[in-house]
C-alpha positions in Angstrom: -2.4 28.7 -9.0 1.1 28.5 -7.5 1.6 26.2 -4.6 -1.9 24.7 -4.7 -2.0 21.0 -4.5 -3.9 19.3 -7.4 -4.7 15.7 -8.4 -4.0 14.7 -11.9 -5.5 11.2 -11.4 -7.6 10.5 -8.3 -9.5 7.2 -8.5 -11.2 5.6 -5.5 -8.5 3.3 -4.4 -9.6 -0.3 -3.0 -7.8 -1.9 -0.1 -6.3 -4.2 -2.6 -4.9 -1.2 -4.7 -3.4 0.2 -1.6 -1.9 -3.1 -0.5 -0.1 -3.5 -3.9 1.1 0.0 -4.3 4.4 1.7 -4.3 5.0 5.4 -4.3 7.4 7.0 -6.8 8.5 10.6 -5.9 9.7 12.9 -8.8 12.0 15.7 -7.4 11.7 19.3 -8.5 8.8 18.8 -11.0 5.5 20.5 -11.6 2.5 18.1 -11.8 1.6 19.7 -15.1 4.8 18.0 -16.6 3.8 14.6 -15.7 0.4 14.3 -17.6 1.8 14.4 -21.1 4.6 11.9 -20.1 2.4 9.4 -18.4 2.3 6.8 -21.2 6.1 6.9 -21.5 6.6 6.6 -17.9 4.5 3.4 -17.9 6.6 2.1 -20.7 9.8 2.9 -18.7 8.4 1.0 -15.8 7.3 -2.0 -17.9 10.8 -2.1 -19.5 12.5 -1.9 -16.0 10.3 -4.7 -14.7 11.3 -7.0 -17.5 14.9 -6.2 -17.2 14.7 -6.9 -13.5 12.8 -10.2 -13.8 15.1 -11.5 -16.6 17.8 -11.9 -13.9 17.8 -15.6 -12.8 18.1 -14.5 -9.2 14.9 -12.4 -9.3 12.8 -14.7 -11.6 11.3 -16.7 -8.8 10.3 -13.7 -6.8 8.6 -12.2 -10.0 6.6 -15.4 -10.3 5.1 -15.3 -6.9 1.4 -16.3 -7.1 1.8 -17.9 -10.7 1.9 -21.6 -11.3 4.7 -22.4 -13.6 6.8 -25.4 -14.9 10.2 -23.5 -15.4 11.8 -20.2 -15.3 13.1 -18.4 -18.3 14.6 -15.1 -19.2 12.0 -13.6 -21.5 9.7 -10.5 -20.8 7.4 -10.7 -17.8 5.3 -8.1 -19.4 4.7 -8.1 -23.3 6.4 -5.5 -25.3 3.4 -4.2 -27.3 1.9 -0.7 -27.8 -1.0 -1.5 -25.4 1.0 -3.6 -22.8 2.1 -0.6 -20.7 -1.4 0.7 -20.4 -2.7 -2.8 -19.7 -0.4 -3.8 -16.9 1.1 -0.6 -15.5 -1.2 1.6 -13.4 -0.6 5.1 -12.1 -3.6 5.2 -9.7 -2.9 8.6 -8.3 -0.5 11.4 -9.2 -0.4 14.5 -6.9 1.8 17.6 -6.4 2.0 21.2 -6.9 1.7 23.5 -10.0 4.7 25.3 -9.4 8.0 24.1 -10.8 10.7 24.5 -8.1 13.5 22.3 -6.8 11.7 22.1 -3.5 8.5 20.4 -5.0 7.8 16.7 -5.4 5.3 14.8 -7.4 4.1 11.7 -5.9 2.9 8.7 -8.1 1.0 5.7 -6.8 2.2 2.7 -8.9 0.7 -0.7 -9.3 2.0 -3.4 -11.6 0.1 -6.5 -12.9 1.7 -9.3 -14.8 0.1 -12.1 -16.9 -0.1 -15.7 -15.5 -0.3 -17.4 -18.9 1.3 -17.6 -22.3 2.3 -13.9 -22.5 4.6 -14.3 -19.4 8.0 -15.0 -20.7 9.6 -15.7 -17.2 7.1 -18.0 -15.5 6.8 -20.6 -18.1 4.0 -23.1 -18.3 3.9 -26.3 -20.6 4.3 -25.7 -24.3 0.8 -26.6 -25.4 -0.8 -24.4 -22.7 1.6 -21.6 -23.5 0.8 -21.6 -27.2 -3.1 -21.8 -26.4 -2.7 -18.9 -24.0 -0.9 -16.8 -26.5 -3.6 -17.2 -29.1 -6.5 -16.7 -26.8 -4.9 -13.6 -25.1 -4.0 -12.1 -28.4 -7.7 -12.1 -29.5 -8.9 -11.1 -26.1 -6.6 -8.2 -25.8 -7.7 -6.6 -29.0 -11.1 -6.1 -27.4 -10.0 -4.6 -24.2 -10.2 -1.1 -23.1 -6.9 0.8 -23.3 -6.8 2.3 -19.9 -8.0 1.1 -16.5 -7.9 3.9 -13.9 -8.4 1.6 -10.8 -7.4 -2.0 -11.6 -9.3 -5.1 -10.5 -7.0 -8.1 -11.1 -8.4 -10.4 -13.8 -8.2 -14.2 -13.5 -5.3 -14.3 -15.9 -3.3 -11.6 -14.0 -1.6 -11.2 -10.8 -0.3 -8.1 -8.9 3.3 -7.8 -8.6 4.5 -7.7 -5.0 4.8 -4.0 -3.9 8.3 -4.6 -2.5 9.3 -5.8 -6.0 7.7 -2.8 -7.5 9.7 -0.6 -5.2 12.9 -2.4 -6.2 12.1 -2.0 -9.9 11.5 1.9 -9.4 14.7 2.0 -7.5 17.0 0.5 -9.9 19.8 2.7 -11.4 18.5 1.7 -15.0 15.1 3.2 -14.3 16.4 6.3 -12.6 18.8 6.8 -15.5 16.1 6.3 -18.2 13.7 8.7 -16.4 16.3 11.4 -16.3 17.7 10.9 -19.8 14.4 10.2 -21.7 12.1 12.5 -19.9 14.3 14.8 -17.8 12.7 13.7 -14.5 14.6 13.1 -11.4 13.5 10.0 -9.3 13.6 10.8 -5.6 12.5 8.5 -2.8 10.7 5.3 -3.6 8.8 3.6 -0.9 6.2 0.8 -0.4 2.9 2.5 0.0 1.3 1.4 3.4 -2.5 1.5 3.7 -2.5 4.2 6.3 -0.7 6.5 3.9 -3.7 6.4 1.5 -6.3 6.9 4.2 -7.8 10.6 4.0 -8.4 11.9 7.4 -6.9 8.7 9.0 -5.4 10.6 12.0 -7.5 10.8 15.3 -9.8 13.8 15.4 -9.6 16.0 18.4 -12.8 15.1 19.7 -12.0 11.4 19.7 -8.8 12.1 21.7 -10.9 14.1 24.1 -13.4 11.3 24.5 -10.6 8.9 25.1 -9.1 11.0 27.8 -12.4 11.6 29.6 -13.2 7.9 29.5 -9.8 7.0 30.8 -10.2 9.6 33.6 -13.5 8.3 34.7 -12.3 4.8 34.7 -9.4 5.8 37.0 -12.0 7.5 39.4 -14.1 4.4 39.5 -11.1 2.3 40.4 -10.0 4.7 43.1 -13.5 4.9 44.5 -13.8 1.2 44.6 -10.3 0.9 46.5 -11.5 3.6 49.1 -14.8 1.8 49.6 -13.0 -1.5 50.2 -10.6 0.1 52.7 -13.4 1.9 54.6 -15.4 -1.2 54.6 -12.6 -3.1 56.1 -12.0 -0.4 58.8 -15.7 -0.3 59.7 -15.7 -4.1 60.1 -12.6 -4.0 62.3 -14.1 -1.3 64.4 -17.4 -3.2 64.9 -15.5 -6.2 66.1 -13.5 -4.1 68.6 -16.7 -2.5 69.9 -18.5 -5.7 70.3 -15.6 -7.2 72.3 -15.6 -4.3 74.7 -19.4 -4.3 75.2 -19.8 -8.0 75.8 -21.6 -8.8 79.0 -20.1 -11.4 81.2 -22.5 -13.5 83.0 -22.3 -13.5 87.0 -22.2 -16.8 88.6 -25.2 -17.5 90.9 
């Protein structure tokens, strides 16, 4: 059905998901083209995050929320067949079926990174690093491949949404999306919580109720002022009347 909005992935986002999300817009694409390319999109996002965080100027920002002994120039996210599915989440993909230059496909992106031995940027001590690699390698084999709506595990941390935006905005990522998948990246923005709320705008009846309440409050204030003014006038009149009718005693 041409022009109808559909949802490829629509999980129930938590407040935490919204807080750590960035929105990636694909220009002039039909939503039906995104589904078969989701896995490759995740890999390109992972690779771009790794490339960005290898830069010594960015490494400290990429390690926010992670305890580390030193910074290195390795991979922030492991380069394995399952890593992209494990750390890169496309929580929601929405757009139109029609494939025209006027259409956009919006993708809600969340990135998680490991705290321990698999993290090649935020380096811990060597003994802990070796143990984490061994433990995580055994643990990863038993994990599910996909997680529609992530809940951060104790050994993971969400990448700051401003960094996610920066990663998705890099020329390298834009070029790889275009050359590899034929997709044109448009506007990238940090996804504010209000942008995810369905029906977040004030309903007409709420606006009407607020208006009526404000009007009645104003009337009460005016009535109180009028009563105070009238009360003062009546009090002054009573004093004047009493002074005029006062009886002066006649001396005997």
